[in-house]
C-alpha positions as CSV (number, residue, x, y, z in Angstrom):
1,M,106.1,77.1,140.5
2,F,105.9,80.5,140.4
3,Y,104.3,80.9,137.2
4,K,101.6,78.1,137.5
5,I,100.6,79.7,141.2
6,A,100.5,83.1,139.8
7,L,98.4,81.7,136.8
8,I,95.7,80.0,139.2
9,I,95.4,83.6,141.1
10,L,94.8,85.2,137.9
11,K,92.4,83.1,136.5
12,V,90.3,83.4,139.6
13,L,90.6,86.8,139.6
14,V,89.7,87.3,136.0
15,F,86.5,85.3,136.3
16,V,85.5,87.1,139.1
17,I,86.0,90.5,137.7
18,F,84.8,89.8,134.2
19,D,82.5,88.1,131.9
20,L,85.2,86.2,129.8
21,K,84.5,84.1,126.7
22,V,87.3,82.5,124.9
23,Y,86.3,81.5,121.0
24,N,88.5,78.9,119.5
25,K,90.5,78.0,122.5
26,E,91.7,74.7,120.6
27,N,93.6,76.4,117.9
28,L,96.0,77.6,120.6
29,D,96.0,74.5,122.8
30,N,96.7,72.0,120.1
31,I,99.9,74.1,118.8
32,E,103.2,72.3,119.4
33,G,106.6,73.9,119.1
34,G,107.5,77.7,118.6
35,L,104.9,80.2,117.9
36,I,104.5,83.9,118.0
37,I,100.9,85.2,119.1
38,C,100.1,89.0,117.9
39,G,97.1,90.7,119.2
40,N,95.4,94.0,119.4
41,H,96.1,96.0,122.7
42,R,93.4,97.8,124.5
43,S,94.2,97.5,127.9
44,M,97.3,96.3,130.6
45,I,95.3,93.1,131.4
46,D,95.3,91.8,127.8
47,P,98.3,89.9,128.5
48,V,96.7,88.2,131.5
49,I,93.6,87.4,129.6
50,L,95.8,85.6,127.0
51,A,97.9,83.8,129.4
52,I,95.0,82.0,131.5
53,S,93.5,81.2,127.9
54,T,96.0,78.5,127.0
55,K,97.5,75.1,128.7
56,R,100.9,76.5,127.4
57,Q,103.3,79.2,129.1
58,I,103.4,82.6,127.0
59,Y,106.4,84.7,127.2
60,F,105.7,88.3,126.4
61,M,107.7,91.2,125.1
62,G,106.9,94.2,127.5
63,K,108.1,97.9,127.1
64,K,110.8,98.4,129.4
65,E,109.1,101.0,131.4
66,L,107.3,98.3,133.1
67,F,110.6,96.8,134.5
68,E,111.8,100.1,135.9
69,N,110.3,99.0,139.2
70,K,112.1,96.5,141.1
71,F,109.3,94.4,142.6
72,L,107.1,94.7,139.3
73,S,110.3,93.6,137.4
74,F,110.6,90.8,139.7
75,I,107.0,89.6,139.2
76,F,107.1,90.0,135.5
77,R,110.4,88.5,135.0
78,N,109.3,85.3,136.9
79,L,106.1,85.4,134.9
80,G,108.5,84.9,131.8
81,A,108.1,88.6,130.4
82,F,111.3,90.5,129.4
83,P,111.6,94.2,128.4
84,V,112.0,95.8,125.0
85,D,113.0,99.4,123.9
86,R,110.1,100.7,122.0
87,K,112.1,103.5,120.6
88,G,115.2,101.9,119.2
89,V,116.7,98.5,117.9
90,S,116.5,96.1,121.0
91,L,119.1,93.5,120.3
92,S,118.6,91.8,123.7
93,S,114.8,91.6,123.2
94,I,115.5,90.0,119.8
95,K,118.1,87.5,121.3
96,N,115.5,86.8,124.0
97,S,112.5,86.1,121.6
98,L,114.8,83.7,119.5
99,N,115.8,81.9,122.5
100,I,112.2,81.2,123.4
101,L,111.2,80.2,119.8
102,N,113.9,78.2,119.1
103,N,113.5,76.2,122.4
104,G,109.7,75.5,121.2
105,G,108.1,78.2,123.4
106,I,105.2,80.8,122.6
107,L,106.1,84.4,122.3
108,G,103.4,87.1,122.8
109,I,103.8,90.4,121.1
110,Y,101.4,93.3,120.7
111,P,102.5,94.8,117.3
112,E,101.0,98.3,117.6
113,G,103.7,98.7,120.5
114,T,101.1,100.5,122.7
115,R,97.5,100.6,123.9
116,I,95.4,101.4,120.7
117,K,91.5,101.7,121.1
118,T,90.9,103.5,117.6
119,G,90.9,100.2,115.5
120,F,93.1,99.2,112.5
121,D,95.5,101.6,111.3
122,E,98.2,100.3,109.1
123,K,100.6,103.2,110.1
124,N,100.8,101.1,113.3
125,A,102.4,97.9,111.8
126,K,105.7,97.3,112.9
127,S,108.4,95.3,111.0
128,G,110.1,93.5,113.9
129,I,107.6,90.8,114.3
130,A,108.1,89.4,110.8
131,L,112.0,89.7,111.2
132,I,111.8,87.5,114.2
133,A,109.5,85.0,113.0
134,N,111.6,84.6,109.8
135,K,114.7,84.2,111.6
136,A,113.2,81.5,114.0
137,K,111.3,80.1,111.2
138,V,107.6,80.0,113.0
139,N,104.3,80.6,112.1
140,I,102.1,83.6,113.6
141,M,98.9,83.4,115.5
142,P,96.7,86.3,115.5
143,V,94.1,87.0,118.4
144,Y,91.6,89.8,119.0
145,M,90.2,91.2,122.2
146,E,87.1,93.1,122.5
147,G,84.9,94.3,125.2
148,T,84.3,96.4,128.3
149,Y,87.3,96.4,131.0
150,K,84.6,97.0,134.1
151,F,83.4,94.9,136.7
152,R,81.7,92.1,135.3
153,G,82.1,93.6,131.8
154,K,81.7,91.3,128.9
155,L,85.3,90.4,127.2
156,K,85.6,88.1,124.3
157,L,88.8,86.8,123.1
158,Y,89.0,85.5,119.4
159,I,92.0,83.1,118.5
160,G,92.7,82.9,114.9
161,K,94.7,80.0,113.3
162,E,98.5,80.0,112.9
163,K,99.8,81.2,109.7
164,D,103.0,81.1,107.5
165,Y,103.2,84.7,106.6
166,F,106.3,83.9,104.2
167,E,104.9,81.4,101.9
168,N,104.5,83.9,99.2
169,Y,108.1,85.4,99.9
170,S,111.4,84.1,98.6
171,G,114.9,84.9,99.0
172,R,116.2,88.0,101.1
173,L,113.7,90.2,102.5
174,N,114.3,93.9,103.4
175,S,112.7,96.1,106.0
176,E,110.0,97.0,103.4
177,K,109.1,93.6,102.8
178,Y,109.0,93.0,106.5
179,T,106.6,96.0,107.2
180,E,104.5,94.7,104.5
181,I,104.1,91.4,106.1
182,G,103.6,93.7,109.6
183,I,100.6,95.3,107.9
184,E,99.3,91.8,106.9
185,I,99.4,90.4,110.4
186,L,97.8,93.8,111.8
187,K,95.0,93.2,109.2
188,D,94.5,89.6,110.2
189,I,94.1,90.7,114.0
190,Y,91.3,93.1,113.3
191,N,89.7,90.9,110.8
192,I,89.4,87.8,113.0
193,K,86.0,88.5,114.7
194,N,84.6,89.3,111.3
195,E,85.5,85.7,109.8
196,G,82.6,83.8,111.4
197,M,84.3,82.9,114.6
198,Q,81.6,84.0,117.0
């Protein structure tokens, strides 16, 4: 109930503050079962934009610093978010992620780990997303945000198609292979708007 009420309020606020257009919304709305959504990250409001753009709830992985304030932590957790330590291996965040995916939920992750405004850089790719996707046996859907984050600024959300990033791999994967897949995911995110989706 908390999530539904919050989503209605956020949806109204977003459409009052921004001029938002969502492309290929059906790619996400028609998905059933577990899925990981990965996007570029330019603003704190990106998870909100993504959350109001689909009928299904998205459970976001967020940096642990966001949960240090008790009030904000209460809100984030009730919205389905959970903390991750970006500086080390967070076993609890991996466990939370797998629980969500194994129960048919959607997990939202920003693979660069922080807000990036300079565009694609393969050094920002992480191996963790591929590891989680492989363990949960789910596909990954790239999304891309662009626009101006100011009052009545034009924002565009491009939703890509779900993809099996493991179809060309077999056997046990090592960290090098997971990083390889992480780079592929990041490339797909930044290529979405160039694939005739406008």
